[in-house]
C-alpha positions in Angstrom: -20.6 13.0 -1.0 -20.2 16.1 -3.1 -18.8 15.6 -6.6 -16.8 18.3 -8.0 -17.8 17.0 -11.7 -19.9 14.3 -12.8 -16.9 12.0 -13.3 -14.8 12.2 -10.0 -14.3 13.5 -6.7 -11.4 15.9 -5.8 -10.0 14.7 -2.6 -10.0 17.7 0.0 -9.9 17.9 3.6 -13.4 18.6 3.6 -14.2 15.6 1.7 -12.2 13.4 3.9 -13.8 15.1 7.2 -17.3 14.0 5.7 -15.7 10.4 5.5 -14.2 9.7 8.7 -11.7 7.0 9.6 -13.0 4.3 12.0 -12.1 5.5 15.6 -9.5 3.1 17.4 -11.3 1.4 20.4 -8.5 1.3 23.0 -5.7 -1.2 22.9 -3.2 -2.3 20.1 -5.6 -5.0 19.2 -8.5 -2.7 18.8 -6.5 -0.7 16.3 -5.8 -3.8 14.0 -2.8 -5.8 13.3 -0.9 -5.4 10.1 1.2 -7.9 8.5 3.8 -6.5 6.0 5.4 -9.1 3.6 8.2 -7.3 2.2 11.9 -6.8 1.3 14.8 -8.8 0.1 18.5 -9.1 0.9 19.2 -5.7 -1.1 15.9 -4.1 -0.4 15.2 -4.6 3.2 14.5 -0.8 3.3 11.4 -1.1 1.4 10.1 -3.2 4.1 11.1 -0.8 6.8 9.5 2.1 5.1 6.3 0.4 4.4 6.1 -1.1 8.0 6.7 2.5 9.5 3.9 3.7 7.2 1.5 1.3 8.5 2.2 2.3 12.2 2.1 6.0 11.4 -1.2 5.7 9.8 -2.5 4.2 13.1 -2.3 0.4 12.9 -1.9 -1.0 16.4 0.3 -4.1 15.8 2.9 -4.6 13.6 4.3 -7.8 12.0 6.8 -8.1 9.3 7.9 -11.2 7.1 10.9 -10.7 5.2 14.2 -12.6 3.9 15.8 -14.6 6.5 19.0 -13.2 5.9 17.9 -9.6 6.8 15.3 -10.5 9.3 17.6 -9.8 12.5 18.3 -6.3 11.0 14.6 -5.8 10.6 13.9 -6.7 14.1 16.5 -4.4 15.2 15.4 -1.4 13.0 11.5 -2.1 14.0 11.4 -2.7 17.8 7.8 -2.4 17.6 7.4 -5.5 15.4 7.2 -9.3 15.5 9.6 -10.4 12.6 9.3 -13.7 10.8 12.1 -14.9 8.9 11.2 -16.5 5.6 13.2 -18.9 3.3 15.1 -17.1 0.5 16.7 -17.9 -2.5 20.6 -17.9 -3.0 20.1 -14.4 -4.3 18.5 -13.3 -1.1 14.7 -12.9 -2.2 11.8 -14.6 -0.7 11.1 -17.9 -2.2 7.6 -18.7 -3.6 7.4 -21.9 -1.3 7.9 -19.6 1.8 4.2 -18.8 1.5 3.4 -21.6 3.9 5.9 -20.1 6.5 3.7 -17.1 7.0 0.4 -18.4 6.3 -0.8 -18.6 10.0 0.2 -15.0 10.6 -1.5 -13.8 7.3 -4.8 -15.4 8.1 -4.9 -13.9 11.7 -3.9 -10.5 10.7 -6.6 -7.6 10.3 -4.8 -6.6 7.1 -1.9 -8.0 4.9 0.5 -6.2 2.6 2.4 -8.0 0.1 5.0 -6.6 -2.1 7.3 -3.6 -1.3 10.9 -4.4 -2.0 10.2 -7.9 -3.1 12.5 -8.9 -5.9 12.3 -11.5 -8.5 9.1 -11.6 -10.5 8.8 -15.4 -10.7 9.3 -15.9 -7.0 7.1 -13.1 -5.7 4.2 -14.3 -8.1 4.7 -17.9 -7.1 4.7 -16.6 -3.3 1.3 -14.6 -3.9 -0.3 -17.3 -5.8 0.2 -19.7 -3.1 -0.8 -17.3 -0.2 -3.8 -15.5 -1.7 -6.3 -18.5 -1.7 -5.9 -18.6 1.9 -6.6 -15.1 2.7 -9.9 -13.4 3.2 -8.9 -9.6 3.1 -8.3 -6.9 3.7 -5.1 -7.1 1.4 -2.8 -4.6 -0.1 -0.7 -5.6 -3.1 2.1 -3.4 -4.2 5.4 -3.5 -6.8 6.0 -7.0 -7.9 3.3 -8.7 -5.9 1.0 -7.0 -8.6 2.5 -9.7 -10.9 -0.2 -12.4 -9.8 -2.8 -9.6 -11.1 -1.1 -9.2 -14.5 -1.1 -13.0 -14.8 -4.9 -13.6 -13.8 -7.0 -10.6 -12.3 -9.2 -13.2 -11.1 -6.5 -14.2 -8.4 -8.2 -11.9 -5.9 -12.0 -12.1 -6.8 -12.5 -14.5 -3.8 -11.8 -11.6 -1.6 -15.0 -9.8 -2.7 -13.5 -6.5 -3.2 -11.4 -6.3 0.1 -8.3 -5.6 -2.0 -6.2 -2.4 -2.9 -3.8 -2.4 -5.6 -1.1 0.1 -5.5 0.7 0.3 -8.8 2.7 3.3 -10.3 1.8 4.1 -13.9 4.5 1.6 -15.1 3.0 -1.2 -13.0 -0.2 -0.4 -14.0 0.4 -0.6 -17.8 2.1 -4.0 -17.2 -1.0 -5.2 -15.4 -3.3 -4.2 -18.0 -0.8 -5.4 -20.9 -0.7 -2.1 -22.5 1.9 0.5 -23.3 2.6 3.0 -20.6 1.6 5.8 -22.9 -2.0 4.5 -22.7 -1.9 4.9 -19.1 -0.2 8.1 -19.3 -3.0 9.3 -21.7 -5.8 8.2 -19.5 -4.9 7.4 -16.1 -8.4 7.6 -14.6 -9.7 5.2 -17.4 -6.7 3.0 -16.8 -7.2 2.6 -13.1 -11.0 2.0 -13.7 -10.3 -0.7 -16.1 -8.0 -2.7 -13.8 -10.4 -2.1 -10.8 -13.4 -3.7 -12.7 -11.0 -6.6 -14.0 -9.7 -7.3 -10.6 -12.8 -6.5 -8.6 -10.4 -4.4 -6.2 -9.8 -0.8 -5.5 -6.9 0.6 -7.4 -4.8 3.4 -5.8 -2.5 4.8 -9.0 0.5 6.8 -7.6 2.2 9.5 -9.7 2.2 13.3 -10.3 -1.6 13.1 -9.6 -3.3 10.3 -7.8 -6.2 8.4 -9.1 -8.3 5.9 -7.1 -11.0 3.9 -8.6 -13.1 1.4 -6.9 -14.9 -1.6 -8.8 -18.2 0.2 -9.0 -16.6 2.9 -11.2 -16.5 5.5 -8.6 -13.3 7.7 -9.0 -11.2 10.1 -6.8 -8.6 12.6 -7.7 -5.8 13.7 -5.4 -3.6 16.5 -6.3 -1.7 16.8 -2.7 1.9 16.2 -2.7 5.1 17.9 -4.1 7.8 16.9 -6.4 10.1 15.9 -3.4 7.9 12.8 -3.2 9.4 11.6 -6.4 11.9 9.9 -4.7 13.4 6.4 -3.8 11.1 4.5 -1.3 8.1 7.1 -1.4 5.6 4.4 -3.0 6.7 1.8 -0.3 5.6 4.5 2.4 2.2 5.1 0.6 1.6 1.4 0.3 2.4 1.1 4.1 -0.2 3.9 4.9 -2.8 2.2 2.9 -2.3 -1.0 4.5 -2.1 0.6 8.0 -5.6 2.1 7.3 -7.1 -1.2 6.3 -5.9 -2.7 9.5 -7.8 0.2 11.3 -10.9 -1.0 9.6 -11.1 1.6 6.9 -13.1 0.5 3.5 -10.6 -0.2 0.9 -11.5 2.8 -1.3 -11.6 4.9 1.8 -7.9 3.6 2.7 -6.5 4.2 -0.7 -8.1 7.9 -0.8 -7.0 8.9 2.6 -3.7 7.2 2.0 -3.2 9.0 -1.1 -4.0 12.5 0.6 -1.8 11.6 3.8 1.2 10.8 1.9 0.7 13.9 -0.2 0.0 16.3 2.5 3.0 14.7 4.5 5.3 15.5 1.4 3.8 19.1 1.4 4.7 19.7 5.1 8.3 18.4 4.4 8.6 20.4 1.3 7.6 23.7 3.6 9.9 22.9 6.4 12.8 21.6 4.6 12.9 22.7 0.9 11.0 21.3 -2.0 13.6 18.7 -2.8 16.1 16.6 -0.9 13.9 15.2 1.8 13.9 11.5 2.2 11.0 8.8 2.0 12.1 7.7 5.5 11.2 11.3 6.7 7.6 11.0 5.5 6.1 8.5 7.9 6.4 10.7 10.7 4.5 13.6 9.2 1.5 11.3 8.8 0.2 11.7 12.3 0.5 15.4 11.7 -1.4 15.2 8.5 -4.2 13.2 10.3 -4.5 15.6 13.2 -5.1 18.5 10.6 -8.0 16.7 9.2 -9.3 16.2 12.7 -8.9 19.7 13.8 
């Protein structure tokens, strides 16, 4: 792979063309099954955004597990999905002990995404800590599901690198137990630090995206537009990442491609609609077009 500097590779369509995604092999099973564990009574939207992001990235079979009070709404909004209702707290968040209720789906899925829109740090951390030992990967952890990494980066070591963490700068600072200014000053070094501690690929979102793998390799992605700094955007990106994992992409490949596809989808919307004011829910539909551009 050609490095633009000794330190990192700048992600371009040319780089991606030289690093092709696994080709789908026919039916929906051939394109991989994704399980998205996400949402709460107040944040079902995050689960829907992540789920559509996964499908638009090419995953073949979609399964969603969310809080029982909104599972029916999720099933109606996602006709493509099997939806599993999970026990919730009085406040409508997925309970820590709900992990047993989704273990069968999680063990069989080709990739699992945990975190978008999950509320309540203690319940979410407890949920992840109960489920993770039963998983073999690939796995993507987003948002509050990163709390288990903050508590103990070794919680994913048994997955032997088949993990992508998708923090924003604030979440990365929390996971590293440092001030956010430290991450802002050295995002690449911070992403690399967490990648080495957790033995996982880190896809750091933000104005500029940095992807670091546990071996110290780094990628920088400058695609995207200011319009992507919008509510729900990170949920879509986490979903794209997980969908690519389900297709069979390696963790760093999924993270690098997801950063670019998410950014390019935002650029396409900015040019067709205007730089600001497009919605996160409009981003997934642009992903297949962004994929097609690279293939052309």
